[in-house]
N, C-alpha and C positions, 0 to 999 in steps of 0.2 A: 769409264766413259760417262756414265750417268752422273757421277759426282762432279765431273768437269762441267757438264751442261748445267748442273744445278748451281755451281759457282758463278757461271756466266749469267744465269738468270737473276742471281742475287745482286750482282753489281749495279744494275739500273735501280734496283730497289734501295740499295744503300746510298747511291748517289742522290736519289730523290729525297731520302730521309735527311741526308747531309745538307742538301740545298734548303729543305724546309726548316731545318734547325737553324741554318745560317740566316734565313729570312726572318724567323721568329726573333733571333738575337738582334738583328738590325731593327726590327719593329720596336722591341723593348728599349734598345739603346737610343734610337732617335726619338721615338714617340714619348718617352717618359724622362728624357734628359732636359734640363732647363735651357731655354733659349737665352742667349746672352744679351739681355736688353738693358739691364741696369736700372736707372731711375724711371719714374713715371713717363709713359709714352702714349700719345694719342694717334689714332689713325682712322681713316674713313674708307668704307667700301661703297662704291657707287651702285646706284640702283641698276638691277639687271646684270650684275657682274657674274660671269661664269666662275667656276672654281679656278681655272687657270688665270683669269684676269684678277680675281681676288688675291691669289698667291703673289702675283706680280705687284699688285698695289701694296701688299704688306712688305714685300722686298724693298720697294721704293721708300716706304715709310721707316725702314730700318728694323722691322720686326723679324723678318726672315732673311737668312743668308742663302738658303737653298730652296727656292720655291717648288722645284720638281719633287723633292722629298715630301714636302707637306701635301702636295697634290696627290701623290701616291698614297699617303697615309689616309687622306680623306676618302679616296676611292675604296680603299680596303674596308673602312668603317661604313661605307655606304652613304656618305654625307655629301657627295659631289653636287647634288642638286638642292641642298638645304641651306646654302650660304645666304645670310640676311644682310641687306644693305644698312648703312648707318655709321655712326661714330662709335668707336670703341676706345676704352682706356685700359692700359695695362699698368698695374701698380708695382711693377718690378718684374723679376724673372717669372716665366711661365713655361710649361711644357707644351710641345706641339699638340698633344692630345687635349690638354685643357684649353688651348687656344682654339682648337677645332670645335670643342663644345661651346665655347663662348660665342663664336661667330655663327653657329647654327641654332643657338637657343634664343638669340635676340637680346643678349645681355649687353645692351648698348644705351647710350644717352641720347637725348633729343635736342639739346640746345645746338644752335647753328649760327653761322655768320657767313655772309657772301661777300667776298672781295671782288669788286667789279672791274672788268676790263676797262682800261683807260684812266683809272684812278691814279692820282699821285700818291706819294708816300704820306703826305700830310692828310689827304682825304682818307686814306686807309687807317691811319692812326686815330683819326677822329671817330671813325666807325667803331674801332676796337674800344676806345675810351667810353663811347656811348652805350656799349652793350652791358646790360645789368648783370648777366651771368658770367662775365669774364673778370678774372682777377687782374687788376691793372698794374702789373709790375713795371711796365715801361712808360707809364704815364708821366709826362713832364721831363723825361730824361733826354739828353742830347742824342742826335742821330748817331754820333760817333760811339756812344755807349751801347746802342743797339747793335751796331756793327761788331763791337768787341764781344758782347755777350753771346752773339750767335756765331761767332767765329767766321764772319764774312771776310773774304780776302780782297775786298774792294773798298775804296775810300767812302763810297756812298751806298746806302741801302735802297736807293730809288730803283724801282722797276724789278727788284729781285724776288718778288713774291708772286706765285702763280695765282691768277684770279680764278676762283672757284668757290663752291659752297663747302664749308668745313664744319663738321659736327664735333661737338665736344661736351665733356661733362661739366656740370655747373661748378664754377669756381676754378676752371682751368686758367692758367696764366696766359696773358696775351703773348708773352715771349714763346710759350710752347706752340701757340697757333702760328706765330711768325716763323718759328723753326720748321714746322711742317710745310708751310707754304713755300719757304725758301728751298727746302729739300725737293719738293715736287717740281719747282721751276728748274732747278739744276738738272734733275732727271730728264725732264722734257727737252731742255735745251741740249743736253748731251746727246740724246737720241737723234734729234733733228740735225745737229751739227755733224754727226757721224754719217748721215745720209744726205748731206748738203749737195747742191748742184756744183758742177765743176766751174772753175774760173771766177768765183765770187771775190770781190775786192775787200774781203774781210779776213783779218789775221787770226781771230780767236772767237770763241763763243760769246764773250762779253760784247764785242763789237756787233755781233748778230743781234744780241739783246737790245742794244741801243737802237739799231736800225728798226727792229720790230716795234719798239715803243713809239717811234715816229710814225710808222705805218698805222699803228693802232689809233693814233690821234688824228691822222689825216683823213680817214674815211670811216663811215659807219656802214658802208656797203660791203658785205663779206666777199662778194664776187669781184670787187675791184681791188682787193688787197694785193693779189699777185701782180697786177699792172702797176699799182702804186710802187710796189717793191722794185719792179723792173725799171721804172724811171729813176729811182734813187740809186740803184745798182749801176745803171748806165752812166749816170752823172759822176759817180765815184770813179768809175773806170776811166772816164775822159778827163778827170781832174776838174770837173765843174763844181761850183758851190751848190749845195743842196737847196738853198733858198726856200726853206719851209717855215711857215708861220708858227706852227706849234712849238718849235724849239725856242723861238724868240719870245713867245708868250710865257713859256716855262721860265725862261731867264728873267723875265720881268717880275715874276712872283706876285706878291701882293700889290705891286704897283700897277698891274694890269687891271684896267677898269672896264674891260669888255670891248674896247676899241683899239685896234692896232694901227698906229699912226706911222707916217713916213719917218719921223724922227726916231721912232723905235727901231725901224729897220736899219737906220744909219748909225745907231749907237753901238759901238763895238762891245763885245762881251763873249764869253766862252760858249754861250748857247745861241749866238746870233749867226745862223748859217747863211745869212746874206753877206756877212762881212768875213767870215772865216771858212777855210777849206775843211773838207772832211766831215766826220761825225762829231757831234758834241761830246763832252767828256764823260757823260753818264746817260743812262736812260732818262726819259722824261715822264714815264707813266708805266703802269702795269700792262704789258702786252699779253693778249690771250693766245691760245693755241693757233688760231687762224693767222694772226699777224706773225707769230714766230715761224710758222710754216712758209708763209709768203716770203719772209726775209731770206730764208735759206733755200727756197725753191721758187724764184720769181718767174713770172710769165716770160715766154720767149718773145721778147719785143725789143725794138730799137727806139721806143719812145723816150723822149728826154724832157717832156713838158706835160703838164695837165692843168686844166682849169675847170672850176665848178660850173655846171650848166644851170644851176639854180633849182634843180628838181631832186637833189640828193646824189646825182651821178656826176661823172667827170668826162671831159673830152681830152683825149690823149693825142699828142702831136710828136712827130719825129724831127721837126725843124722849127726854128724860131719864127719863120714867116708864117707857117701854118698855125703856130701857137698864137701869134698876134692876131690873126684873123679870128681865131676861136674866142680870144679875149674880147675883141670888138663885138662879136656876135652875142656872147653870153653875159658879159659884164663890162662895165666901164673901166674897172681897175684890174690889172692882171696880178696873179700870184705865181711866181716861178717863171 
C-alpha cells in the first residue's frame, strides 16, 4: 500500500520533470536555431513599441514567422520591457536569441528617410536619389525595372509604398528601402481589406489603394477623409463619374502648370475622371493610413458632392441643387 502511494506521488514529479525537459528542449531548439532570413534585411521598430508590437513589426518585415514564440522567449529572458526603437540591419541568418540581444542592446543605425503622404512616385524617387547615405541602385532606371526588381504584380509602382519614416544603415540600397515600404503597404492594406465595410463597390485591395490615393490628395483635413470617401463610394455605387481634379492633374504630369483649365477637364485620358467612369487605372500618390482606413470604412453618409469652403474644410451635399447653392456661396466655380 505504501509503495503504491509512493508511485502515485512520483507521477506528478516525473510529469513535471518531463514537461520541464520538453520546455528546455524547445527553448534550445527555437532560441538557438537560425531564422531563415537569407540576404541582408532591414527593419524598423517604432518608438514606444511593446514587445508584442515589436514582434508583429518584425513579422511584417519578414524577420519572424512566429511572433508569439519570440515574445515568449523574450519574456523568459526578462527582456520584455527592454525593446529599443530604431532601424536594424541583419546581415543574413540570425538566431532568435541573438536577435533579442540586438534589439535590446540598441545595436541599430541612425540614418533615416521619411516618405511623405501624398507624394507621387517621382517625388519619392527624387527624395531617395537626394539622400547621401543611400546607395542609389534604382537611380535613372525605368519604373518597369523597379516593378520587376521588387516583384510587384502590378504594371505601375505608383502608390505602392507606405509613407512613413524608415531607418537604415549607411549605404543601404534604395531598392531595399522600397522593398520594406512596399511590404508594409501590402500588410496594412491586407489588414484593412479583411476588415472592410460591407457593400463597398471595390473588387480588390488594389482598387481600394487607388481610391485611398485620391482621398489623400483631395483633403488635408484628417477628419474629413471618411466623408470624402463616402462621396466617392456613393458615386461609384450610382455609376456617377468621380469628377475629381487630382486625377486630372496627375494625368497631365509635367504639363500641369498650377492652373487646371476647362480644356484640361474636357481632354480625354485614362486619369480624367470627368470624362471616364470609375476609378483611374493606378493610384495617383502615396496614401497614408488615415486615407486607407477611410477608403475601406467610409462615413455613413448619402453625400454625392463636396465643395471647398475656402478655409480648408468642405461642404458636403446630397443633391445637385444643394451642391450648386454651396458652390454659389463658397466659390464662383464648382468642382464635382
